[in-house]
C-alpha positions as CSV (number, residue, x, y, z in Angstrom):
1,X,156.7,197.1,106.8
2,X,159.6,199.2,108.2
3,X,159.1,201.5,111.2
4,X,159.5,204.5,109.0
5,X,156.5,203.4,106.8
6,X,154.2,202.5,109.7
7,X,151.3,204.9,110.4
8,X,151.5,206.9,113.5
9,X,148.8,205.8,115.9
10,X,147.2,207.2,119.0
11,X,144.7,205.5,121.4
12,X,141.8,207.8,122.4
13,X,139.3,206.5,125.0
14,X,138.6,206.8,128.8
15,X,141.2,205.7,131.3
16,X,139.1,202.7,132.4
17,X,138.5,201.6,128.8
18,X,142.2,201.8,128.0
19,X,143.2,199.7,131.0
20,X,140.5,197.1,130.2
21,X,141.1,196.9,126.5
22,X,144.8,197.2,126.0
23,X,147.0,194.8,127.9
24,X,150.6,194.2,127.1
25,X,149.9,191.6,124.4
26,X,147.6,194.0,122.5
27,X,149.9,197.0,122.9
28,X,152.7,194.8,121.5
29,X,150.5,193.9,118.6
30,X,149.6,197.5,118.0
31,X,153.3,198.4,118.1
32,X,154.0,195.8,115.4
33,X,151.5,197.5,113.1
34,X,152.1,201.2,113.8
35,X,154.5,203.7,115.2
36,X,153.6,204.6,118.8
37,X,155.0,207.8,120.1
38,X,154.5,209.1,123.7
39,X,151.9,209.4,124.9
40,X,150.3,206.4,123.3
41,X,147.0,207.1,124.9
42,X,144.9,210.1,125.8
43,X,141.3,211.0,126.7
44,X,141.7,214.7,125.9
45,X,142.2,215.9,122.4
46,X,142.1,219.6,123.6
47,X,145.3,219.5,125.7
48,X,147.9,222.1,124.5
49,X,150.6,219.6,125.4
50,X,149.4,217.3,122.7
51,X,149.5,219.7,119.8
52,X,152.8,218.3,118.5
53,X,151.7,214.7,119.0
54,X,148.4,215.2,117.2
55,X,150.0,216.9,114.2
56,X,151.8,213.6,113.4
57,X,148.9,211.2,114.0
58,X,147.7,209.1,111.0
59,X,145.5,206.6,112.9
60,X,143.2,206.8,115.9
61,X,142.0,203.9,117.9
62,X,139.0,205.1,119.7
63,X,136.7,203.7,122.4
64,X,134.2,204.5,125.0
65,X,134.2,208.1,126.1
66,X,136.3,209.3,123.2
67,X,135.7,213.0,122.5
68,X,133.7,213.9,119.4
69,X,136.0,214.5,116.4
70,X,134.8,218.0,115.7
71,X,136.2,220.3,113.0
72,X,138.4,222.1,115.5
73,X,139.9,218.8,116.8
74,X,140.4,217.4,113.3
75,X,142.3,220.5,112.3
76,X,144.9,219.6,114.9
77,X,145.3,216.2,113.1
78,X,145.9,217.2,109.5
79,X,147.4,213.7,108.7
80,X,144.5,211.7,110.1
81,X,143.5,209.0,107.6
82,X,141.6,206.4,109.6
83,X,139.8,205.7,112.8
84,X,139.3,202.2,114.3
85,X,136.7,202.2,117.0
86,X,137.3,199.5,119.6
87,X,133.7,199.4,120.6
88,X,130.2,199.5,119.0
89,X,128.4,202.7,118.0
90,X,130.5,205.6,116.7
91,X,127.6,208.0,116.6
92,X,129.0,210.1,119.5
93,X,132.5,210.2,118.0
94,X,132.0,211.1,114.3
95,X,130.7,214.4,113.0
96,X,129.9,215.9,109.6
97,X,133.4,217.4,109.6
98,X,134.8,213.8,110.0
99,X,132.9,212.5,107.0
100,X,133.8,215.6,104.9
101,X,137.5,214.7,105.3
102,X,136.9,211.2,103.8
103,X,138.5,209.6,106.8
104,X,138.2,205.8,106.9
105,X,136.2,204.5,109.8
106,X,135.6,201.0,111.2
107,X,134.1,199.7,114.4
108,X,134.0,196.5,116.5
109,X,130.2,196.3,116.6
110,X,130.2,192.8,115.2
111,X,132.4,191.6,118.1
112,X,130.2,193.4,120.6
113,X,127.1,191.8,119.1
114,X,128.3,188.4,120.3
115,X,127.7,188.8,124.1
116,X,124.5,190.7,123.5
117,X,123.1,187.9,121.4
118,X,124.3,185.3,124.1
119,X,122.6,187.3,126.8
120,X,119.4,187.5,124.7
121,X,119.3,183.8,124.1
122,X,119.7,183.2,127.8
123,X,116.9,185.7,128.4
124,X,114.6,184.0,125.9
125,X,115.2,180.6,127.4
126,X,114.6,181.9,130.9
127,X,111.4,183.7,129.6
128,X,110.1,180.4,128.3
129,X,110.4,178.8,131.8
130,X,109.5,182.2,133.4
131,X,112.5,181.6,135.6
132,X,113.3,185.2,136.7
133,X,109.7,185.8,137.6
134,X,109.2,182.6,139.4
135,X,112.4,183.3,141.4
136,X,110.9,186.5,142.5
137,X,107.6,184.8,143.3
138,X,109.5,182.3,145.5
139,X,110.4,185.0,148.0
140,X,106.7,185.4,148.6
141,X,105.1,182.0,148.3
142,X,108.2,180.0,149.7
143,X,106.9,176.5,150.4
144,X,103.9,176.7,148.2
145,X,105.4,175.6,144.8
146,X,102.0,175.7,143.3
147,X,102.7,179.3,142.4
148,X,104.5,178.1,139.3
149,X,101.3,177.6,137.4
150,X,100.3,181.3,137.8
151,X,102.8,182.3,135.1
152,X,101.3,180.4,132.2
153,X,102.9,177.5,130.3
154,X,106.5,176.9,131.3
155,X,108.1,175.6,128.1
156,X,110.7,176.4,125.5
157,X,109.2,174.0,123.0
158,X,107.2,175.3,120.1
159,X,107.6,178.9,121.1
160,X,107.1,181.9,118.8
161,X,109.9,184.4,119.1
162,X,109.6,187.9,117.7
163,X,112.8,189.7,116.7
164,X,112.4,193.5,116.1
165,X,115.3,194.6,114.0
166,X,117.4,192.3,111.7
167,X,120.5,194.0,113.0
168,X,123.9,192.5,113.9
169,X,122.5,191.3,117.1
170,X,119.1,190.5,115.7
171,X,120.6,188.2,113.1
172,X,122.7,186.4,115.7
173,X,119.7,185.9,117.9
174,X,117.7,184.4,114.9
175,X,120.5,182.0,114.4
176,X,120.8,181.1,118.1
177,X,117.1,180.4,118.8
178,X,117.0,177.8,116.1
179,X,118.4,175.4,118.7
180,X,115.0,175.7,120.5
181,X,113.6,173.1,118.1
182,X,110.8,173.4,117.2
183,X,110.6,177.2,117.2
184,X,108.9,179.8,115.1
185,X,111.0,183.0,114.6
186,X,109.4,186.1,113.2
187,X,111.3,189.3,112.2
188,X,110.0,192.8,111.9
189,X,112.3,195.2,110.1
190,X,111.2,197.5,107.2
191,X,114.7,197.4,105.7
192,X,115.3,193.7,105.9
193,X,115.5,191.5,102.8
194,X,112.8,188.7,103.0
195,X,115.1,186.2,101.4
196,X,117.9,186.9,103.8
197,X,115.5,186.6,106.8
198,X,114.2,183.3,105.4
199,X,117.8,182.0,104.9
200,X,118.5,182.7,108.5
201,X,115.5,180.6,109.6
202,X,112.9,183.3,110.2
203,X,109.9,184.9,108.5
204,X,109.6,188.6,107.8
205,X,106.4,190.2,109.0
206,X,105.1,193.6,110.0
207,X,105.3,194.6,113.6
208,X,101.5,194.7,113.8
209,X,101.3,191.1,112.5
210,X,104.0,189.9,114.8
211,X,102.8,191.3,118.2
212,X,99.7,189.1,118.8
213,X,101.6,185.9,117.8
214,X,104.7,186.0,120.0
215,X,105.6,184.4,123.3
216,X,108.7,186.5,123.5
217,X,109.3,189.9,121.9
218,X,113.0,190.8,121.7
219,X,114.1,194.3,120.6
220,X,117.3,194.8,118.5
221,X,116.6,198.1,116.6
222,X,118.8,201.1,116.7
223,X,117.9,204.3,118.5
224,X,116.7,206.6,115.7
225,X,114.0,209.2,115.5
226,X,111.8,206.7,113.7
227,X,112.2,204.0,116.3
228,X,111.6,206.2,119.4
229,X,108.8,204.6,121.5
230,X,108.1,202.1,118.6
231,X,106.8,199.9,121.4
232,X,104.1,202.0,123.0
233,X,100.8,201.3,124.9
234,X,99.1,200.1,121.7
235,X,101.9,197.6,120.9
236,X,102.2,196.3,124.4
237,X,98.4,195.8,124.6
238,X,98.6,193.7,121.4
239,X,100.9,191.1,123.1
240,X,99.3,187.9,124.3
241,X,98.9,187.2,128.0
242,X,102.1,185.9,129.6
243,X,104.3,187.3,126.8
244,X,107.7,188.6,127.8
245,X,109.4,191.7,126.4
246,X,113.2,191.6,126.2
247,X,115.2,194.8,125.6
248,X,119.0,194.6,125.1
249,X,119.1,197.3,122.5
250,X,118.1,200.9,123.5
251,X,115.8,202.0,126.2
252,X,114.1,204.6,124.0
253,X,112.5,201.9,121.9
254,X,109.9,201.4,124.6
255,X,107.6,203.9,126.2
256,X,108.6,203.3,129.9
257,X,105.3,204.6,131.3
258,X,103.3,202.3,129.1
259,X,105.6,199.4,130.0
260,X,105.2,200.2,133.7
261,X,101.4,200.2,133.4
262,X,101.2,196.9,131.4
263,X,103.7,195.0,133.6
264,X,101.9,196.2,136.8
265,X,98.8,194.4,135.7
266,X,100.8,191.2,135.7
267,X,99.6,190.3,132.2
268,X,103.0,190.5,130.6
269,X,106.6,190.3,131.8
270,X,109.9,192.1,130.9
271,X,113.6,191.4,131.0
272,X,115.4,194.8,130.6
273,X,119.1,195.4,130.3
274,X,118.5,198.9,129.1
275,X,115.9,201.5,130.0
276,X,114.7,205.0,129.4
277,X,116.0,206.9,131.3
278,X,119.0,204.8,132.2
279,X,119.1,204.0,135.0
280,X,115.5,204.2,135.9
281,X,114.5,206.6,138.6
282,X,114.2,205.0,142.1
283,X,110.5,205.6,142.0
284,X,109.9,203.4,139.0
285,X,107.4,200.6,139.8
286,X,109.4,198.3,137.5
287,X,111.9,197.7,140.3
288,X,109.3,196.2,142.5
289,X,107.3,194.0,140.1
290,X,108.0,190.3,140.3
291,X,107.3,190.0,136.6
292,X,110.2,192.3,135.7
293,X,113.9,191.5,135.7
294,X,116.3,194.4,135.4
295,X,120.1,194.2,134.8
296,X,122.5,197.2,134.7
297,X,123.3,197.3,131.0
298,X,125.6,194.3,131.1
299,X,124.6,192.4,127.9
300,X,127.3,194.1,125.9
301,X,131.0,193.4,126.2
302,X,132.3,193.3,129.8
303,X,135.4,192.0,131.4
304,X,137.4,189.6,129.2
305,X,134.9,190.2,126.4
306,X,136.4,193.6,125.9
307,X,139.5,192.0,124.4
308,X,137.4,190.6,121.7
309,X,136.5,194.1,120.5
310,X,140.2,195.2,120.7
311,X,141.2,192.2,118.7
312,X,138.6,193.0,116.1
313,X,139.8,196.6,115.8
314,X,143.4,195.5,115.5
315,X,142.4,192.9,112.8
316,X,140.9,195.8,110.8
317,X,144.0,197.9,111.4
318,X,146.1,195.0,110.1
319,X,144.0,194.8,106.9
320,X,144.3,198.6,106.5
321,X,148.1,198.7,106.7
322,X,148.3,195.8,104.2
323,X,146.0,197.6,101.8
324,X,143.3,195.0,102.1
325,X,139.5,195.6,102.1
326,X,138.1,196.2,105.5
327,X,135.3,194.0,106.8
328,X,133.6,196.6,109.1
329,X,134.0,199.9,107.3
330,X,131.5,202.5,108.0
331,X,130.0,205.4,106.1
332,X,127.7,208.2,106.9
333,X,125.0,206.5,104.8
334,X,125.1,203.1,106.5
335,X,125.4,204.8,109.9
336,X,122.0,206.4,109.2
337,X,120.2,203.1,109.8
338,X,122.4,201.4,112.4
339,X,123.3,201.9,116.0
């Protein structure tokens, strides 16, 4: 491909995301695939100084904190043909005006699913041994190691793991937990194909059927109107004693007040990488409960993992410029059921 036939590209994301995701090697790779005029990056599509630059843009590489592609902004980019999102969800970037223009869209959600699934597997294993909660107990009981038995059975053998949402991450978690042999893995997802779930090593059940059976309940559903507070007081009450709830998806899936109440009894535990609101208010009892582990939304791509998402977006861009089928193309329809 000659320079004259390469699409004109612009990177649109926050300054911190740009610095973290595009090192010299990745900028060089982008330059091999596209034409890069100055500036090569922006976080502001409304700047008057960019009008001439935007008029020539064919390709956007977007990321965290990219501005929404509204009708007004898209009008400034009449040649825009494709957007490659160097992160997960594009919900805050795309608009009806974007889809109406038939612009190609792709994201790096599959790449971002890898560290989330890895974190979740670690959380499941720690939940089996009650490790985070026993670590908190140790600060109180200190020399009295008999406190370990207060948390129920400490084992990862023969556990029943409930996966809510057969999503990108959910599928990976189903695959990863198979190493906890023997393990029973249940999936609750009204849109999942029972045959696909079975092939992955799990059994498709209803949420109501799943809840009383699980040792660990791990959430991997998208934040949609229909999933808001899908885990409420009734669902939490249905969990067995000593069960652990893991949320690495979206905080809004759980009713926080109901979770506070149930965890405060000591009957169940929780490992939370997301919350609602996020972060939790300082007054939340969840911070002080020894049966709750909270991390600051770190399960997704961080540090060197960010380069994996950039590479995935550049792989898609490479396929696009070669006229090949994309592997992570999005549409307004499939976005309706995904994160």
